[in-house]
Biotite code that builds the C-alpha atoms (Angstrom):
import biotite.structure as struc

atoms = struc.array([
    struc.Atom([0.000, 0.000, 0.000], chain_id="A", res_id=1, res_name="UNK", atom_name="CA", element="C"),
    struc.Atom([1.445, 3.350, -0.990], chain_id="A", res_id=2, res_name="UNK", atom_name="CA", element="C"),
    struc.Atom([1.787, 6.116, 1.592], chain_id="A", res_id=3, res_name="UNK", atom_name="CA", element="C"),
    struc.Atom([1.950, 9.829, 2.140], chain_id="A", res_id=4, res_name="UNK", atom_name="CA", element="C"),
    struc.Atom([5.047, 10.804, 4.100], chain_id="A", res_id=5, res_name="UNK", atom_name="CA", element="C"),
    struc.Atom([5.109, 14.115, 5.992], chain_id="A", res_id=6, res_name="UNK", atom_name="CA", element="C"),
    struc.Atom([8.760, 15.142, 5.948], chain_id="A", res_id=7, res_name="UNK", atom_name="CA", element="C"),
    struc.Atom([10.085, 18.005, 8.095], chain_id="A", res_id=8, res_name="UNK", atom_name="CA", element="C"),
    struc.Atom([12.843, 20.075, 6.515], chain_id="A", res_id=9, res_name="UNK", atom_name="CA", element="C"),
    struc.Atom([15.400, 22.342, 8.245], chain_id="A", res_id=10, res_name="UNK", atom_name="CA", element="C"),
    struc.Atom([14.186, 25.704, 9.507], chain_id="A", res_id=11, res_name="UNK", atom_name="CA", element="C"),
    struc.Atom([17.569, 27.194, 8.623], chain_id="A", res_id=12, res_name="UNK", atom_name="CA", element="C"),
    struc.Atom([20.618, 25.013, 9.106], chain_id="A", res_id=13, res_name="UNK", atom_name="CA", element="C"),
    struc.Atom([20.582, 22.363, 6.368], chain_id="A", res_id=14, res_name="UNK", atom_name="CA", element="C"),
    struc.Atom([22.447, 19.922, 8.631], chain_id="A", res_id=15, res_name="UNK", atom_name="CA", element="C"),
    struc.Atom([19.295, 19.564, 10.741], chain_id="A", res_id=16, res_name="UNK", atom_name="CA", element="C"),
    struc.Atom([17.612, 17.196, 8.282], chain_id="A", res_id=17, res_name="UNK", atom_name="CA", element="C"),
    struc.Atom([17.400, 13.619, 9.582], chain_id="A", res_id=18, res_name="UNK", atom_name="CA", element="C"),
    struc.Atom([18.892, 10.524, 7.968], chain_id="A", res_id=19, res_name="UNK", atom_name="CA", element="C"),
    struc.Atom([15.394, 9.038, 7.743], chain_id="A", res_id=20, res_name="UNK", atom_name="CA", element="C"),
    struc.Atom([14.065, 12.143, 5.980], chain_id="A", res_id=21, res_name="UNK", atom_name="CA", element="C"),
    struc.Atom([16.832, 11.860, 3.378], chain_id="A", res_id=22, res_name="UNK", atom_name="CA", element="C"),
    struc.Atom([16.040, 8.161, 2.869], chain_id="A", res_id=23, res_name="UNK", atom_name="CA", element="C"),
    struc.Atom([12.326, 8.862, 2.348], chain_id="A", res_id=24, res_name="UNK", atom_name="CA", element="C"),
    struc.Atom([12.999, 11.690, -0.098], chain_id="A", res_id=25, res_name="UNK", atom_name="CA", element="C"),
    struc.Atom([15.288, 9.365, -2.059], chain_id="A", res_id=26, res_name="UNK", atom_name="CA", element="C"),
    struc.Atom([12.694, 6.578, -2.262], chain_id="A", res_id=27, res_name="UNK", atom_name="CA", element="C"),
    struc.Atom([9.314, 8.261, -2.895], chain_id="A", res_id=28, res_name="UNK", atom_name="CA", element="C"),
    struc.Atom([7.902, 8.593, -6.393], chain_id="A", res_id=29, res_name="UNK", atom_name="CA", element="C"),
    struc.Atom([7.272, 12.336, -6.154], chain_id="A", res_id=30, res_name="UNK", atom_name="CA", element="C"),
    struc.Atom([7.581, 15.236, -3.723], chain_id="A", res_id=31, res_name="UNK", atom_name="CA", element="C"),
    struc.Atom([4.942, 17.869, -2.964], chain_id="A", res_id=32, res_name="UNK", atom_name="CA", element="C"),
    struc.Atom([6.600, 21.212, -2.272], chain_id="A", res_id=33, res_name="UNK", atom_name="CA", element="C"),
    struc.Atom([5.295, 24.489, -0.882], chain_id="A", res_id=34, res_name="UNK", atom_name="CA", element="C"),
    struc.Atom([7.788, 26.331, -3.113], chain_id="A", res_id=35, res_name="UNK", atom_name="CA", element="C"),
    struc.Atom([9.505, 24.160, -5.713], chain_id="A", res_id=36, res_name="UNK", atom_name="CA", element="C"),
    struc.Atom([12.452, 26.576, -5.925], chain_id="A", res_id=37, res_name="UNK", atom_name="CA", element="C"),
    struc.Atom([13.184, 26.280, -2.194], chain_id="A", res_id=38, res_name="UNK", atom_name="CA", element="C"),
    struc.Atom([12.816, 22.494, -2.243], chain_id="A", res_id=39, res_name="UNK", atom_name="CA", element="C"),
    struc.Atom([14.963, 22.207, -5.391], chain_id="A", res_id=40, res_name="UNK", atom_name="CA", element="C"),
    struc.Atom([17.780, 23.962, -3.532], chain_id="A", res_id=41, res_name="UNK", atom_name="CA", element="C"),
    struc.Atom([17.495, 21.504, -0.626], chain_id="A", res_id=42, res_name="UNK", atom_name="CA", element="C"),
    struc.Atom([17.335, 18.460, -2.922], chain_id="A", res_id=43, res_name="UNK", atom_name="CA", element="C"),
    struc.Atom([20.377, 19.659, -4.851], chain_id="A", res_id=44, res_name="UNK", atom_name="CA", element="C"),
    struc.Atom([22.249, 20.039, -1.549], chain_id="A", res_id=45, res_name="UNK", atom_name="CA", element="C"),
    struc.Atom([21.284, 16.436, -0.696], chain_id="A", res_id=46, res_name="UNK", atom_name="CA", element="C"),
    struc.Atom([22.061, 15.086, -4.174], chain_id="A", res_id=47, res_name="UNK", atom_name="CA", element="C"),
    struc.Atom([18.487, 13.954, -4.765], chain_id="A", res_id=48, res_name="UNK", atom_name="CA", element="C"),
    struc.Atom([16.568, 14.194, -8.037], chain_id="A", res_id=49, res_name="UNK", atom_name="CA", element="C"),
    struc.Atom([12.807, 13.635, -7.841], chain_id="A", res_id=50, res_name="UNK", atom_name="CA", element="C"),
    struc.Atom([9.711, 14.955, -9.648], chain_id="A", res_id=51, res_name="UNK", atom_name="CA", element="C"),
    struc.Atom([8.318, 17.979, -7.802], chain_id="A", res_id=52, res_name="UNK", atom_name="CA", element="C"),
    struc.Atom([4.696, 19.079, -7.645], chain_id="A", res_id=53, res_name="UNK", atom_name="CA", element="C"),
    struc.Atom([3.600, 22.430, -6.283], chain_id="A", res_id=54, res_name="UNK", atom_name="CA", element="C"),
    struc.Atom([1.380, 22.208, -3.193], chain_id="A", res_id=55, res_name="UNK", atom_name="CA", element="C"),
    struc.Atom([0.730, 25.459, -1.335], chain_id="A", res_id=56, res_name="UNK", atom_name="CA", element="C"),
    struc.Atom([-2.074, 27.308, 0.424], chain_id="A", res_id=57, res_name="UNK", atom_name="CA", element="C"),
    struc.Atom([-3.342, 28.849, -2.820], chain_id="A", res_id=58, res_name="UNK", atom_name="CA", element="C"),
    struc.Atom([-3.825, 25.571, -4.704], chain_id="A", res_id=59, res_name="UNK", atom_name="CA", element="C"),
    struc.Atom([-4.186, 22.869, -2.048], chain_id="A", res_id=60, res_name="UNK", atom_name="CA", element="C"),
    struc.Atom([-7.996, 22.878, -2.079], chain_id="A", res_id=61, res_name="UNK", atom_name="CA", element="C"),
    struc.Atom([-7.913, 22.036, -5.764], chain_id="A", res_id=62, res_name="UNK", atom_name="CA", element="C"),
    struc.Atom([-5.115, 19.461, -5.728], chain_id="A", res_id=63, res_name="UNK", atom_name="CA", element="C"),
    struc.Atom([-5.601, 17.306, -2.622], chain_id="A", res_id=64, res_name="UNK", atom_name="CA", element="C"),
    struc.Atom([-8.018, 14.913, -4.313], chain_id="A", res_id=65, res_name="UNK", atom_name="CA", element="C"),
    struc.Atom([-5.740, 14.441, -7.315], chain_id="A", res_id=66, res_name="UNK", atom_name="CA", element="C"),
    struc.Atom([-2.739, 13.806, -5.062], chain_id="A", res_id=67, res_name="UNK", atom_name="CA", element="C"),
    struc.Atom([-4.701, 11.289, -2.971], chain_id="A", res_id=68, res_name="UNK", atom_name="CA", element="C"),
    struc.Atom([-5.721, 9.492, -6.170], chain_id="A", res_id=69, res_name="UNK", atom_name="CA", element="C"),
    struc.Atom([-2.070, 9.277, -7.276], chain_id="A", res_id=70, res_name="UNK", atom_name="CA", element="C"),
    struc.Atom([-1.095, 7.722, -3.952], chain_id="A", res_id=71, res_name="UNK", atom_name="CA", element="C"),
    struc.Atom([-4.062, 5.322, -4.032], chain_id="A", res_id=72, res_name="UNK", atom_name="CA", element="C"),
    struc.Atom([-2.931, 4.264, -7.516], chain_id="A", res_id=73, res_name="UNK", atom_name="CA", element="C"),
    struc.Atom([0.403, 3.071, -6.134], chain_id="A", res_id=74, res_name="UNK", atom_name="CA", element="C"),
    struc.Atom([2.643, 6.131, -5.902], chain_id="A", res_id=75, res_name="UNK", atom_name="CA", element="C"),
    struc.Atom([4.479, 7.017, -2.690], chain_id="A", res_id=76, res_name="UNK", atom_name="CA", element="C"),
    struc.Atom([4.560, 10.760, -2.016], chain_id="A", res_id=77, res_name="UNK", atom_name="CA", element="C"),
    struc.Atom([6.396, 13.059, 0.389], chain_id="A", res_id=78, res_name="UNK", atom_name="CA", element="C"),
    struc.Atom([5.028, 16.414, 1.496], chain_id="A", res_id=79, res_name="UNK", atom_name="CA", element="C"),
    struc.Atom([7.505, 19.121, 2.507], chain_id="A", res_id=80, res_name="UNK", atom_name="CA", element="C"),
    struc.Atom([7.135, 22.787, 3.329], chain_id="A", res_id=81, res_name="UNK", atom_name="CA", element="C"),
    struc.Atom([9.719, 25.518, 2.853], chain_id="A", res_id=82, res_name="UNK", atom_name="CA", element="C"),
    struc.Atom([10.935, 25.001, 6.430], chain_id="A", res_id=83, res_name="UNK", atom_name="CA", element="C"),
    struc.Atom([9.886, 22.943, 9.419], chain_id="A", res_id=84, res_name="UNK", atom_name="CA", element="C"),
    struc.Atom([7.043, 20.438, 9.691], chain_id="A", res_id=85, res_name="UNK", atom_name="CA", element="C"),
    struc.Atom([4.197, 20.580, 7.138], chain_id="A", res_id=86, res_name="UNK", atom_name="CA", element="C"),
    struc.Atom([0.858, 21.343, 8.749], chain_id="A", res_id=87, res_name="UNK", atom_name="CA", element="C"),
    struc.Atom([2.357, 23.526, 11.481], chain_id="A", res_id=88, res_name="UNK", atom_name="CA", element="C"),
    struc.Atom([1.488, 27.011, 10.172], chain_id="A", res_id=89, res_name="UNK", atom_name="CA", element="C"),
    struc.Atom([2.131, 25.557, 6.700], chain_id="A", res_id=90, res_name="UNK", atom_name="CA", element="C"),
    struc.Atom([0.070, 23.617, 4.134], chain_id="A", res_id=91, res_name="UNK", atom_name="CA", element="C"),
    struc.Atom([-0.548, 19.986, 5.011], chain_id="A", res_id=92, res_name="UNK", atom_name="CA", element="C"),
    struc.Atom([-3.694, 19.601, 7.101], chain_id="A", res_id=93, res_name="UNK", atom_name="CA", element="C"),
    struc.Atom([-6.099, 19.314, 4.148], chain_id="A", res_id=94, res_name="UNK", atom_name="CA", element="C"),
    struc.Atom([-4.015, 16.676, 2.393], chain_id="A", res_id=95, res_name="UNK", atom_name="CA", element="C"),
    struc.Atom([-3.549, 14.614, 5.548], chain_id="A", res_id=96, res_name="UNK", atom_name="CA", element="C"),
    struc.Atom([-7.276, 14.737, 6.297], chain_id="A", res_id=97, res_name="UNK", atom_name="CA", element="C"),
    struc.Atom([-8.157, 13.719, 2.732], chain_id="A", res_id=98, res_name="UNK", atom_name="CA", element="C"),
    struc.Atom([-5.746, 10.776, 2.802], chain_id="A", res_id=99, res_name="UNK", atom_name="CA", element="C"),
    struc.Atom([-7.102, 9.634, 6.168], chain_id="A", res_id=100, res_name="UNK", atom_name="CA", element="C"),
    struc.Atom([-10.655, 9.820, 4.822], chain_id="A", res_id=101, res_name="UNK", atom_name="CA", element="C"),
    struc.Atom([-9.611, 7.823, 1.746], chain_id="A", res_id=102, res_name="UNK", atom_name="CA", element="C"),
    struc.Atom([-7.964, 5.118, 3.849], chain_id="A", res_id=103, res_name="UNK", atom_name="CA", element="C"),
    struc.Atom([-4.447, 6.079, 2.723], chain_id="A", res_id=104, res_name="UNK", atom_name="CA", element="C"),
    struc.Atom([-1.707, 5.560, 5.298], chain_id="A", res_id=105, res_name="UNK", atom_name="CA", element="C"),
    struc.Atom([0.049, 8.710, 6.488], chain_id="A", res_id=106, res_name="UNK", atom_name="CA", element="C"),
    struc.Atom([3.432, 8.592, 8.208], chain_id="A", res_id=107, res_name="UNK", atom_name="CA", element="C"),
    struc.Atom([4.813, 11.738, 9.814], chain_id="A", res_id=108, res_name="UNK", atom_name="CA", element="C"),
    struc.Atom([8.546, 11.859, 10.407], chain_id="A", res_id=109, res_name="UNK", atom_name="CA", element="C"),
    struc.Atom([9.864, 13.668, 13.488], chain_id="A", res_id=110, res_name="UNK", atom_name="CA", element="C"),
    struc.Atom([12.141, 16.564, 12.793], chain_id="A", res_id=111, res_name="UNK", atom_name="CA", element="C"),
    struc.Atom([12.718, 20.277, 12.636], chain_id="A", res_id=112, res_name="UNK", atom_name="CA", element="C"),
    struc.Atom([10.195, 22.822, 13.862], chain_id="A", res_id=113, res_name="UNK", atom_name="CA", element="C"),
    struc.Atom([10.841, 26.324, 15.178], chain_id="A", res_id=114, res_name="UNK", atom_name="CA", element="C"),
    struc.Atom([8.459, 26.338, 18.124], chain_id="A", res_id=115, res_name="UNK", atom_name="CA", element="C"),
    struc.Atom([10.123, 23.642, 20.260], chain_id="A", res_id=116, res_name="UNK", atom_name="CA", element="C"),
    struc.Atom([13.658, 25.153, 20.393], chain_id="A", res_id=117, res_name="UNK", atom_name="CA", element="C"),
    struc.Atom([12.113, 28.573, 21.074], chain_id="A", res_id=118, res_name="UNK", atom_name="CA", element="C"),
    struc.Atom([9.960, 27.462, 24.002], chain_id="A", res_id=119, res_name="UNK", atom_name="CA", element="C"),
    struc.Atom([12.700, 25.311, 25.558], chain_id="A", res_id=120, res_name="UNK", atom_name="CA", element="C"),
    struc.Atom([15.334, 28.052, 25.471], chain_id="A", res_id=121, res_name="UNK", atom_name="CA", element="C"),
    struc.Atom([12.904, 30.731, 26.678], chain_id="A", res_id=122, res_name="UNK", atom_name="CA", element="C"),
    struc.Atom([13.346, 29.607, 30.261], chain_id="A", res_id=123, res_name="UNK", atom_name="CA", element="C"),
    struc.Atom([9.570, 29.547, 30.759], chain_id="A", res_id=124, res_name="UNK", atom_name="CA", element="C"),
    struc.Atom([7.647, 26.442, 31.866], chain_id="A", res_id=125, res_name="UNK", atom_name="CA", element="C"),
    struc.Atom([7.357, 24.116, 28.872], chain_id="A", res_id=126, res_name="UNK", atom_name="CA", element="C"),
    struc.Atom([5.692, 21.100, 30.433], chain_id="A", res_id=127, res_name="UNK", atom_name="CA", element="C"),
    struc.Atom([2.396, 22.627, 29.278], chain_id="A", res_id=128, res_name="UNK", atom_name="CA", element="C"),
    struc.Atom([2.080, 25.281, 26.581], chain_id="A", res_id=129, res_name="UNK", atom_name="CA", element="C"),
    struc.Atom([-0.255, 26.439, 23.817], chain_id="A", res_id=130, res_name="UNK", atom_name="CA", element="C"),
    struc.Atom([0.793, 27.127, 20.247], chain_id="A", res_id=131, res_name="UNK", atom_name="CA", element="C"),
    struc.Atom([-1.078, 29.956, 18.514], chain_id="A", res_id=132, res_name="UNK", atom_name="CA", element="C"),
    struc.Atom([0.947, 30.185, 15.284], chain_id="A", res_id=133, res_name="UNK", atom_name="CA", element="C"),
    struc.Atom([0.379, 33.360, 13.274], chain_id="A", res_id=134, res_name="UNK", atom_name="CA", element="C"),
    struc.Atom([-2.244, 35.723, 14.664], chain_id="A", res_id=135, res_name="UNK", atom_name="CA", element="C"),
    struc.Atom([-4.793, 37.163, 12.219], chain_id="A", res_id=136, res_name="UNK", atom_name="CA", element="C"),
    struc.Atom([-3.163, 40.120, 10.490], chain_id="A", res_id=137, res_name="UNK", atom_name="CA", element="C"),
    struc.Atom([-6.154, 42.432, 10.921], chain_id="A", res_id=138, res_name="UNK", atom_name="CA", element="C"),
    struc.Atom([-9.689, 41.273, 11.634], chain_id="A", res_id=139, res_name="UNK", atom_name="CA", element="C"),
    struc.Atom([-10.031, 39.415, 14.923], chain_id="A", res_id=140, res_name="UNK", atom_name="CA", element="C"),
    struc.Atom([-6.421, 39.929, 16.004], chain_id="A", res_id=141, res_name="UNK", atom_name="CA", element="C"),
    struc.Atom([-7.062, 41.917, 19.203], chain_id="A", res_id=142, res_name="UNK", atom_name="CA", element="C"),
    struc.Atom([-10.084, 39.790, 20.064], chain_id="A", res_id=143, res_name="UNK", atom_name="CA", element="C"),
    struc.Atom([-7.937, 36.661, 19.891], chain_id="A", res_id=144, res_name="UNK", atom_name="CA", element="C"),
    struc.Atom([-5.273, 38.226, 22.101], chain_id="A", res_id=145, res_name="UNK", atom_name="CA", element="C"),
    struc.Atom([-7.823, 39.379, 24.637], chain_id="A", res_id=146, res_name="UNK", atom_name="CA", element="C"),
    struc.Atom([-9.224, 35.854, 24.828], chain_id="A", res_id=147, res_name="UNK", atom_name="CA", element="C"),
    struc.Atom([-5.821, 34.731, 26.174], chain_id="A", res_id=148, res_name="UNK", atom_name="CA", element="C"),
    struc.Atom([-5.438, 37.298, 28.954], chain_id="A", res_id=149, res_name="UNK", atom_name="CA", element="C"),
    struc.Atom([-6.058, 34.685, 31.666], chain_id="A", res_id=150, res_name="UNK", atom_name="CA", element="C"),
    struc.Atom([-4.112, 31.874, 29.960], chain_id="A", res_id=151, res_name="UNK", atom_name="CA", element="C"),
    struc.Atom([-1.707, 30.399, 32.525], chain_id="A", res_id=152, res_name="UNK", atom_name="CA", element="C"),
    struc.Atom([0.240, 28.225, 30.114], chain_id="A", res_id=153, res_name="UNK", atom_name="CA", element="C"),
    struc.Atom([3.243, 29.470, 28.157], chain_id="A", res_id=154, res_name="UNK", atom_name="CA", element="C"),
    struc.Atom([2.081, 30.785, 24.767], chain_id="A", res_id=155, res_name="UNK", atom_name="CA", element="C"),
    struc.Atom([3.946, 30.556, 21.462], chain_id="A", res_id=156, res_name="UNK", atom_name="CA", element="C"),
    struc.Atom([3.385, 32.736, 18.395], chain_id="A", res_id=157, res_name="UNK", atom_name="CA", element="C"),
    struc.Atom([4.982, 33.104, 14.969], chain_id="A", res_id=158, res_name="UNK", atom_name="CA", element="C"),
    struc.Atom([5.507, 36.573, 13.528], chain_id="A", res_id=159, res_name="UNK", atom_name="CA", element="C"),
    struc.Atom([7.181, 38.283, 10.577], chain_id="A", res_id=160, res_name="UNK", atom_name="CA", element="C"),
    struc.Atom([9.907, 40.938, 10.950], chain_id="A", res_id=161, res_name="UNK", atom_name="CA", element="C"),
    struc.Atom([7.530, 43.525, 9.474], chain_id="A", res_id=162, res_name="UNK", atom_name="CA", element="C"),
    struc.Atom([4.982, 43.153, 12.286], chain_id="A", res_id=163, res_name="UNK", atom_name="CA", element="C"),
    struc.Atom([7.117, 42.224, 15.306], chain_id="A", res_id=164, res_name="UNK", atom_name="CA", element="C"),
    struc.Atom([7.204, 45.730, 16.816], chain_id="A", res_id=165, res_name="UNK", atom_name="CA", element="C"),
    struc.Atom([3.480, 46.266, 16.305], chain_id="A", res_id=166, res_name="UNK", atom_name="CA", element="C"),
    struc.Atom([2.820, 42.815, 17.731], chain_id="A", res_id=167, res_name="UNK", atom_name="CA", element="C"),
    struc.Atom([4.810, 43.530, 20.899], chain_id="A", res_id=168, res_name="UNK", atom_name="CA", element="C"),
    struc.Atom([3.003, 46.851, 21.265], chain_id="A", res_id=169, res_name="UNK", atom_name="CA", element="C"),
    struc.Atom([-0.292, 44.977, 21.176], chain_id="A", res_id=170, res_name="UNK", atom_name="CA", element="C"),
    struc.Atom([1.031, 42.447, 23.688], chain_id="A", res_id=171, res_name="UNK", atom_name="CA", element="C"),
    struc.Atom([1.948, 45.303, 26.034], chain_id="A", res_id=172, res_name="UNK", atom_name="CA", element="C"),
    struc.Atom([-1.555, 46.712, 25.684], chain_id="A", res_id=173, res_name="UNK", atom_name="CA", element="C"),
    struc.Atom([-3.304, 43.395, 26.333], chain_id="A", res_id=174, res_name="UNK", atom_name="CA", element="C"),
    struc.Atom([-0.991, 41.544, 28.741], chain_id="A", res_id=175, res_name="UNK", atom_name="CA", element="C"),
    struc.Atom([0.783, 44.478, 30.393], chain_id="A", res_id=176, res_name="UNK", atom_name="CA", element="C"),
    struc.Atom([4.297, 45.808, 29.861], chain_id="A", res_id=177, res_name="UNK", atom_name="CA", element="C"),
    struc.Atom([5.734, 43.779, 32.750], chain_id="A", res_id=178, res_name="UNK", atom_name="CA", element="C"),
    struc.Atom([4.740, 40.336, 31.402], chain_id="A", res_id=179, res_name="UNK", atom_name="CA", element="C"),
    struc.Atom([7.852, 38.287, 30.613], chain_id="A", res_id=180, res_name="UNK", atom_name="CA", element="C"),
    struc.Atom([8.548, 37.400, 26.992], chain_id="A", res_id=181, res_name="UNK", atom_name="CA", element="C"),
    struc.Atom([11.279, 35.645, 24.997], chain_id="A", res_id=182, res_name="UNK", atom_name="CA", element="C"),
    struc.Atom([11.687, 36.459, 21.320], chain_id="A", res_id=183, res_name="UNK", atom_name="CA", element="C"),
    struc.Atom([13.841, 34.244, 19.090], chain_id="A", res_id=184, res_name="UNK", atom_name="CA", element="C"),
    struc.Atom([14.782, 34.996, 15.514], chain_id="A", res_id=185, res_name="UNK", atom_name="CA", element="C"),
    struc.Atom([16.736, 33.188, 12.796], chain_id="A", res_id=186, res_name="UNK", atom_name="CA", element="C"),
    struc.Atom([16.670, 29.932, 14.760], chain_id="A", res_id=187, res_name="UNK", atom_name="CA", element="C"),
    struc.Atom([19.469, 27.483, 13.809], chain_id="A", res_id=188, res_name="UNK", atom_name="CA", element="C"),
    struc.Atom([21.088, 30.086, 11.527], chain_id="A", res_id=189, res_name="UNK", atom_name="CA", element="C"),
    struc.Atom([24.353, 32.025, 11.827], chain_id="A", res_id=190, res_name="UNK", atom_name="CA", element="C"),
    struc.Atom([22.727, 35.126, 13.325], chain_id="A", res_id=191, res_name="UNK", atom_name="CA", element="C"),
    struc.Atom([20.343, 33.331, 15.687], chain_id="A", res_id=192, res_name="UNK", atom_name="CA", element="C"),
    struc.Atom([19.319, 35.568, 18.570], chain_id="A", res_id=193, res_name="UNK", atom_name="CA", element="C"),
    struc.Atom([17.023, 35.300, 21.596], chain_id="A", res_id=194, res_name="UNK", atom_name="CA", element="C"),
    struc.Atom([16.009, 38.419, 23.508], chain_id="A", res_id=195, res_name="UNK", atom_name="CA", element="C"),
    struc.Atom([14.405, 37.938, 26.921], chain_id="A", res_id=196, res_name="UNK", atom_name="CA", element="C"),
    struc.Atom([12.846, 40.339, 29.386], chain_id="A", res_id=197, res_name="UNK", atom_name="CA", element="C"),
    struc.Atom([9.636, 42.202, 30.020], chain_id="A", res_id=198, res_name="UNK", atom_name="CA", element="C"),
    struc.Atom([7.503, 43.039, 27.000], chain_id="A", res_id=199, res_name="UNK", atom_name="CA", element="C"),
    struc.Atom([8.563, 46.679, 27.435], chain_id="A", res_id=200, res_name="UNK", atom_name="CA", element="C"),
    struc.Atom([12.270, 45.779, 27.443], chain_id="A", res_id=201, res_name="UNK", atom_name="CA", element="C"),
    struc.Atom([12.095, 43.478, 24.424], chain_id="A", res_id=202, res_name="UNK", atom_name="CA", element="C"),
    struc.Atom([9.946, 45.989, 22.544], chain_id="A", res_id=203, res_name="UNK", atom_name="CA", element="C"),
    struc.Atom([12.552, 48.687, 23.133], chain_id="A", res_id=204, res_name="UNK", atom_name="CA", element="C"),
    struc.Atom([15.270, 46.364, 21.823], chain_id="A", res_id=205, res_name="UNK", atom_name="CA", element="C"),
    struc.Atom([13.498, 45.821, 18.513], chain_id="A", res_id=206, res_name="UNK", atom_name="CA", element="C"),
    struc.Atom([12.655, 49.498, 18.191], chain_id="A", res_id=207, res_name="UNK", atom_name="CA", element="C"),
    struc.Atom([16.383, 50.191, 18.375], chain_id="A", res_id=208, res_name="UNK", atom_name="CA", element="C"),
    struc.Atom([17.544, 47.207, 16.275], chain_id="A", res_id=209, res_name="UNK", atom_name="CA", element="C"),
    struc.Atom([15.915, 46.588, 12.907], chain_id="A", res_id=210, res_name="UNK", atom_name="CA", element="C"),
    struc.Atom([14.035, 43.268, 13.047], chain_id="A", res_id=211, res_name="UNK", atom_name="CA", element="C"),
    struc.Atom([15.326, 40.732, 10.526], chain_id="A", res_id=212, res_name="UNK", atom_name="CA", element="C"),
    struc.Atom([14.458, 37.090, 9.938], chain_id="A", res_id=213, res_name="UNK", atom_name="CA", element="C"),
    struc.Atom([11.543, 34.952, 11.054], chain_id="A", res_id=214, res_name="UNK", atom_name="CA", element="C"),
    struc.Atom([10.410, 35.337, 14.665], chain_id="A", res_id=215, res_name="UNK", atom_name="CA", element="C"),
    struc.Atom([9.053, 33.062, 17.381], chain_id="A", res_id=216, res_name="UNK", atom_name="CA", element="C"),
    struc.Atom([7.522, 34.851, 20.364], chain_id="A", res_id=217, res_name="UNK", atom_name="CA", element="C"),
    struc.Atom([7.241, 32.916, 23.625], chain_id="A", res_id=218, res_name="UNK", atom_name="CA", element="C"),
    struc.Atom([5.012, 34.676, 26.145], chain_id="A", res_id=219, res_name="UNK", atom_name="CA", element="C"),
    struc.Atom([4.877, 33.718, 29.802], chain_id="A", res_id=220, res_name="UNK", atom_name="CA", element="C"),
    struc.Atom([1.468, 32.665, 31.005], chain_id="A", res_id=221, res_name="UNK", atom_name="CA", element="C"),
    struc.Atom([-0.472, 34.649, 33.581], chain_id="A", res_id=222, res_name="UNK", atom_name="CA", element="C"),
    struc.Atom([1.159, 34.006, 36.971], chain_id="A", res_id=223, res_name="UNK", atom_name="CA", element="C"),
    struc.Atom([-0.959, 31.993, 39.360], chain_id="A", res_id=224, res_name="UNK", atom_name="CA", element="C"),
    struc.Atom([-1.722, 33.550, 42.704], chain_id="A", res_id=225, res_name="UNK", atom_name="CA", element="C"),
    struc.Atom([-1.541, 31.456, 45.834], chain_id="A", res_id=226, res_name="UNK", atom_name="CA", element="C"),
    struc.Atom([-1.775, 32.942, 49.296], chain_id="A", res_id=227, res_name="UNK", atom_name="CA", element="C"),
    struc.Atom([-1.640, 36.369, 47.706], chain_id="A", res_id=228, res_name="UNK", atom_name="CA", element="C"),
    struc.Atom([1.617, 35.624, 45.891], chain_id="A", res_id=229, res_name="UNK", atom_name="CA", element="C"),
    struc.Atom([2.311, 34.976, 42.214], chain_id="A", res_id=230, res_name="UNK", atom_name="CA", element="C"),
    struc.Atom([3.206, 31.363, 41.609], chain_id="A", res_id=231, res_name="UNK", atom_name="CA", element="C"),
    struc.Atom([5.043, 29.938, 38.610], chain_id="A", res_id=232, res_name="UNK", atom_name="CA", element="C"),
    struc.Atom([3.347, 26.820, 37.272], chain_id="A", res_id=233, res_name="UNK", atom_name="CA", element="C"),
    struc.Atom([6.166, 24.373, 37.859], chain_id="A", res_id=234, res_name="UNK", atom_name="CA", element="C"),
    struc.Atom([7.424, 25.747, 41.181], chain_id="A", res_id=235, res_name="UNK", atom_name="CA", element="C"),
    struc.Atom([7.666, 23.177, 43.954], chain_id="A", res_id=236, res_name="UNK", atom_name="CA", element="C"),
    struc.Atom([4.658, 22.998, 46.258], chain_id="A", res_id=237, res_name="UNK", atom_name="CA", element="C"),
])
């Protein structure tokens, strides 16, 4: 029975691809790519030549059925995004759901994703957290933030360099300037940087230093209060 393989690709450093991911990419019949140019560069680096098909958020609704039919007909396929794990703030969910509905086996390989390194190195509790991905750019953005005011778990967001300052300004307005935050950019790359502090402090940093690269924002959850004192979630009782 042919399969759909979900294959994570490096978020920056090309050495982060797994041996299993390379093996799958070598053996499948075709590869579905978010951007064929980006994937072609990776495949060239790995010495792999495979047919590429474009699969991105603008065409996935129209192509998932055709892809599922190709797999059902005996072709193994791999789905990759430009960086990280497909389906995590990237195309993938619709294809996986369609294959599951059609009785096609889906195997997801473990591998690179930006959110896990960011939350672990933030220094905030990471035994329980919630991933919010990209916030709506306009409509519903503030409403979504306000719905998380009382969230006690660590929160993780993705953001572009063009909106990071505005985003932190909105965080200050909703969560308060003193809430702790950790902002990582260019994860796994040469100029990787993590800035930690209060929202006000981190906001000032990126007002003074031009934001560059892709960003992961890790926001501390609302401190619990016990006996009139704030309590971090994984403090000892």
